[in-house]
C-alpha positions in Angstrom: 83.5 159.5 87.1 80.1 158.1 87.1 78.7 161.3 88.6 80.4 163.4 85.8 78.7 161.1 83.4 75.3 161.5 85.1 75.7 165.3 85.3 76.4 165.4 81.5 73.3 163.3 80.8 71.3 165.5 83.2 72.5 168.6 81.5 71.7 167.1 78.1 68.2 166.0 79.2 67.4 169.3 80.9 67.2 171.0 77.5 64.2 168.8 76.6 61.9 170.8 78.8 60.9 167.8 81.0 59.8 168.1 84.6 62.3 167.2 87.3 60.8 163.8 88.2 60.7 162.6 84.6 64.1 164.1 84.0 65.6 162.2 87.0 64.0 158.9 85.9 65.2 159.4 82.3 68.8 160.1 83.5 68.7 157.0 85.7 67.4 154.9 82.8 70.0 156.1 80.4 72.7 155.6 83.1 71.5 152.0 83.7 71.5 151.3 79.9 75.0 152.7 79.7 76.1 150.5 82.6 74.6 147.4 80.9 76.1 148.2 77.5 79.5 148.7 79.2 79.2 145.4 81.0 78.2 143.7 77.8 81.3 145.1 76.0 83.5 143.9 78.9 81.9 140.4 78.7 82.4 140.3 74.9 86.0 141.4 75.2 86.7 138.8 78.0 84.8 136.0 76.3 85.6 136.6 72.6 89.2 137.8 73.0 90.8 136.8 76.2 89.1 133.4 76.7 89.5 132.4 73.0 93.2 133.4 73.1 93.9 131.4 76.2 92.0 128.4 74.7 94.1 128.5 71.6 97.2 128.5 73.7 95.9 125.5 75.6 95.1 123.6 72.4 98.6 124.0 71.2 100.3 123.3 74.5 102.2 120.0 75.0 100.7 119.3 78.4 97.3 117.6 78.7 96.0 118.7 82.1 95.0 122.2 80.8 92.7 120.5 78.1 90.7 119.0 81.0 90.1 122.5 82.4 89.1 123.8 79.0 86.7 120.8 78.6 85.0 121.8 81.9 84.7 125.4 80.6 86.3 126.9 83.6 87.4 130.1 81.8 84.0 130.5 80.1 82.3 130.4 83.5 84.9 132.9 84.9 84.1 135.3 82.0 80.6 135.9 83.5 82.2 137.4 86.6 83.7 140.3 84.7 80.4 142.0 83.7 79.0 141.3 87.1 81.8 143.0 88.9 81.4 146.0 86.5 77.7 146.2 87.3 78.2 145.8 91.0 80.5 148.9 90.8 78.4 151.1 88.4 74.8 150.2 89.0 74.6 151.4 92.6 76.1 154.8 91.5 73.5 155.0 88.7 70.8 154.4 91.2 72.2 156.8 93.8 69.0 158.8 93.8 67.0 155.7 94.8 68.8 154.3 97.9 66.4 151.3 98.4 66.6 150.1 94.8 70.3 150.7 94.8 70.8 148.6 98.0 68.6 145.8 96.7 70.3 145.7 93.3 73.7 145.8 95.0 72.8 142.8 97.2 71.3 140.9 94.3 74.5 141.4 92.3 76.7 140.3 95.2 74.5 137.3 95.7 74.9 136.4 92.0 78.7 136.8 92.1 79.0 134.5 95.1 76.9 131.8 93.2 79.0 132.2 90.1 82.3 132.1 92.1 81.2 128.8 93.7 80.2 127.5 90.2 83.7 128.3 88.9 85.4 126.7 91.8 83.2 123.5 91.5 84.2 123.3 87.8 87.8 123.7 88.6 87.6 121.0 91.3 85.9 118.6 88.9 88.7 119.3 86.4 91.3 118.7 89.0 89.7 115.5 90.0 89.7 114.3 86.4 93.4 115.2 86.0 94.1 113.2 89.2 92.3 110.2 87.7 94.2 110.4 84.4 97.5 110.6 86.3 96.5 107.7 88.6 96.9 110.0 91.6 93.5 108.8 92.9 95.0 105.3 93.3 97.2 106.6 96.1 94.9 109.3 97.5 91.1 109.5 97.8 91.0 112.7 95.6 87.3 112.4 94.9 86.5 112.3 98.7 88.6 115.4 99.3 86.9 117.2 96.4 83.4 116.2 97.6 84.3 117.4 101.1 85.6 120.7 99.8 82.5 121.2 97.7 80.3 120.5 100.8 82.4 123.0 102.8 82.1 125.6 100.1 78.4 125.0 99.9 77.9 125.9 103.5 80.3 128.9 103.2 78.3 130.1 100.2 75.0 129.8 102.1 76.4 131.8 105.0 77.7 134.5 102.8 74.5 134.7 100.7 72.4 134.9 103.8 74.7 137.6 105.3 74.4 139.6 102.1 70.7 139.4 101.9 70.2 140.2 105.5 73.0 142.8 105.7 74.6 141.1 108.6 78.3 140.1 109.1 79.1 136.4 108.3 80.6 136.2 111.8 77.1 136.6 113.2 76.0 133.4 111.5 79.2 131.5 112.1 78.8 132.0 115.8 75.5 130.0 115.6 77.2 127.0 114.1 78.5 125.8 117.5 74.9 125.3 118.5 74.1 123.4 115.4 77.2 121.1 115.5 75.3 118.2 117.1 72.5 118.4 114.5 75.1 118.6 111.7 76.9 115.6 113.0 73.7 113.6 113.2 72.5 114.6 109.7 75.9 114.1 108.0 77.0 111.1 110.1 77.7 108.9 107.0 79.5 111.8 105.3 81.8 112.3 108.4 82.4 108.6 108.8 83.0 108.2 105.1 85.5 111.0 105.1 87.4 109.6 108.1 87.3 106.2 106.5 88.6 107.6 103.3 91.6 109.1 105.0 92.3 105.7 106.7 91.9 103.9 103.4 94.3 106.3 101.7 96.8 106.3 104.5 97.0 102.5 104.7 96.5 102.0 101.0 93.7 99.6 101.7 91.7 100.1 98.5 92.1 102.2 95.4 90.2 102.5 92.0 91.2 99.5 89.9 91.7 97.1 92.8 89.9 93.8 92.8 88.1 93.4 96.1 85.9 90.7 97.6 83.4 91.5 100.4 80.9 88.7 100.7 78.8 90.6 103.3 77.8 93.2 100.7 77.9 90.8 97.7 80.9 92.6 96.2 83.3 90.7 94.1 84.9 92.8 91.3 86.8 95.9 90.4 86.7 99.2 92.4 85.5 101.9 90.0 85.1 104.8 92.4 86.0 105.8 95.9 83.8 108.7 96.9 83.2 110.6 100.2 80.6 108.1 101.5 80.6 105.0 99.3 82.9 102.7 97.3 81.5 101.7 93.9 82.4 98.1 92.9 81.6 96.7 89.4 81.2 92.9 90.0 82.3 90.4 87.5 78.7 89.7 86.5 78.5 93.4 85.5 76.3 94.3 88.5 77.1 97.3 90.7 77.6 97.2 94.5 77.8 100.3 96.6 79.6 99.8 99.9 79.7 102.4 102.7 83.3 103.7 102.9 83.4 103.1 106.7 82.4 99.5 106.2 85.8 98.8 104.5 87.5 100.0 107.7 85.2 98.3 110.2 84.5 95.0 108.4 86.8 92.4 106.8 87.3 92.3 103.0 89.8 90.8 100.6 91.9 92.9 98.2 93.6 91.1 95.4 95.9 93.9 94.5 98.9 92.1 96.1 98.3 89.2 93.7 98.2 91.5 90.7 101.3 93.5 91.7 103.3 90.3 92.4 102.8 88.9 88.9 101.7 85.5 90.1 98.3 84.0 90.8 97.9 81.0 93.0 96.6 77.6 92.0 95.7 75.6 95.1 93.7 72.5 94.1 93.8 68.9 95.2 92.8 65.6 93.5 91.9 62.6 95.6 93.7 59.3 94.8 91.9 56.0 95.4 94.0 54.2 98.1 93.3 50.8 96.5 95.5 51.8 93.5 98.6 52.8 95.6 101.4 50.2 95.3 105.1 49.6 94.9 106.4 49.9 91.3 107.8 46.9 89.6 110.9 46.5 87.5 108.6 46.6 84.4 107.2 49.9 85.7 110.7 51.2 86.1 111.6 50.4 82.5 108.5 52.2 81.3 109.0 55.2 83.6 112.6 55.5 82.5 111.4 56.5 79.1 109.6 59.6 80.6 111.9 62.6 80.3 110.8 64.1 83.6 111.6 60.9 85.5 115.0 59.9 84.1 117.0 61.9 86.6 114.7 61.1 89.5 114.8 57.3 88.9 118.6 57.3 88.6 119.2 59.2 91.8 116.6 57.2 93.7 118.0 53.9 92.5 121.5 54.8 93.8 120.0 56.0 97.1 117.9 52.9 97.6 120.5 50.4 96.6 122.9 51.9 99.1 120.3 51.7 101.8 119.1 48.2 101.0 122.7 46.9 100.9 122.9 47.6 104.6 119.7 45.8 105.4 119.4 42.0 106.1 116.6 40.1 104.3 116.3 42.9 101.8 114.3 40.6 99.6 111.3 41.2 101.8 109.8 44.6 100.8 108.8 45.4 104.4 112.5 45.4 105.3 113.7 47.5 102.4 112.9 50.7 100.6 111.1 50.8 97.2 109.5 53.3 95.0 105.7 53.7 95.0 103.6 54.8 92.1 102.1 57.7 94.1 105.6 58.9 95.1 106.8 58.6 91.5 103.7 60.5 90.3 104.4 63.4 92.8 108.1 63.5 91.5 106.8 63.6 87.9 104.4 66.5 88.7 107.2 68.5 90.4 109.4 68.1 87.3 106.5 68.8 85.0 105.6 72.0 86.9 109.2 73.1 87.1 109.4 73.1 83.3 106.0 74.5 82.7 106.2 77.8 80.7 103.2 79.3 82.5 104.2 78.6 86.1 106.1 81.3 88.1 109.3 79.6 89.1 110.3 82.3 91.6 107.3 81.6 93.8 106.2 78.6 96.0 105.9 75.4 94.0 104.6 72.3 95.9 103.1 68.9 95.1 102.1 67.8 98.5 100.2 64.9 100.1 97.5 66.0 102.5 96.0 64.1 105.4 93.9 61.1 104.3 90.2 61.5 104.0 87.4 59.0 103.7 87.6 59.2 99.9 91.3 58.6 99.7 94.7 60.4 99.7 94.5 64.1 98.5 97.4 65.3 96.4 97.5 69.1 96.3 99.0 71.2 93.6 100.2 74.5 95.1 101.8 76.8 92.5 101.6 80.3 91.0 100.9 81.1 87.4 103.0 83.9 85.8 99.9 85.5 84.3 97.3 87.1 86.6 94.6 87.6 84.0 91.5 85.7 85.0 90.8 84.0 81.7 94.4 83.0 81.1 94.8 81.8 84.7 91.7 79.5 84.4 93.1 78.1 81.1 96.4 77.3 82.7 94.8 75.7 85.7 92.5 73.6 83.5 95.3 72.5 81.2 97.4 71.3 84.1 94.6 69.2 85.7 93.5 67.9 82.3 97.0 66.5 82.0 97.0 65.2 85.5 93.8 63.2 85.1 94.9 61.9 81.8 98.3 60.8 83.1 97.1 59.0 86.2 96.5 55.6 84.5 100.2 55.6 83.4 101.2 55.3 87.1 98.5 52.8 87.9 96.6 55.3 89.9 92.9 56.2 89.8 91.1 59.4 91.0 88.3 58.7 93.5 84.8 59.1 92.2 81.6 58.1 94.0 79.6 55.5 92.0 77.1 57.1 89.7 73.7 55.9 88.6 75.2 54.2 85.5 77.6 52.3 87.7 74.8 51.0 89.9 72.7 50.0 86.9 75.7 48.1 85.4 76.2 46.2 88.6 72.5 45.3 88.8 72.6 44.1 85.2 75.7 41.9 85.9 74.0 40.4 88.9 
């Protein structure tokens, strides 16, 4: 068809009385202009008609993933391939009388097509990665790592194809040389290979995903995972700094992932206060009367009174406290705290709840509060914890107890003034 077109142009130009060389060049120029105009028409039809129509359909569709592909202009980049394919078919025919120029032009067009195809695939991969992020698929699989690895693979494939096109050699010829360069490739891309393998392990074991709160003191990381890429994990710390951790470090080193806490719906409070041992004593009858007015202690005091009366009735010389059982202020305080926490609206009642006495230390007796809040948000958690211990420190004097506190400078000055 192109030869018929060229023959018609040649017949038309031959009537101008030009010499053969000028006539051939003029025919070739007109043929090239015709090819370019036809390619331009193809591009305008694809871009202005087909792409616009598809974009209108995408805008009115109910799904959202296709909007991401439209935003990355995947179709617009594909539109450039249509005129290039047309030119790659027609231009070599138009330059049939100049074999060298025809070959060079054909190779240049094929080279450009390969580059644009890779460009389209890259845009499609970026769009697919964004769709995976929006659908939270990346929390289960390291989608970005796979995308980056595929891009890297396509980059090498494109280089091999482009070099084979420019050198007019089969791609197999260049692929056979990759075995020799494998050692060099593994050395240069060591972090990439380790990162990819680590990414697969992280995904298979669900060790870390975007949105997780991780803590890795070795790298100064304590914050939320923003991105898991082929070679690094990006962590935004709570002080708004950014820490980049090698992906393979999360497999080879120890780190703490707080995702289990977030998913459980409870966040642990584990804090102790130290009671001055000099303030620990048995409670008196007057104390019992006062404690019986505390709502959280009424049931406790009643049940303990029945239990101890039954025990003491079997003991001779029960008047001596060493022979009988009696309530202590620290034990009553622990019982009060258990009832208090059992009825606290912000404490998770389905998880462990302990008010326990730890081993004595030189400062006194530690009483540890071990509970879980029902709100895992950091600010809310800190408020709940502070409110509980505010109440504890304020209520201690009601039980005749005192928290241990080393003497301060003001205490020493007051003693010196008294002396």
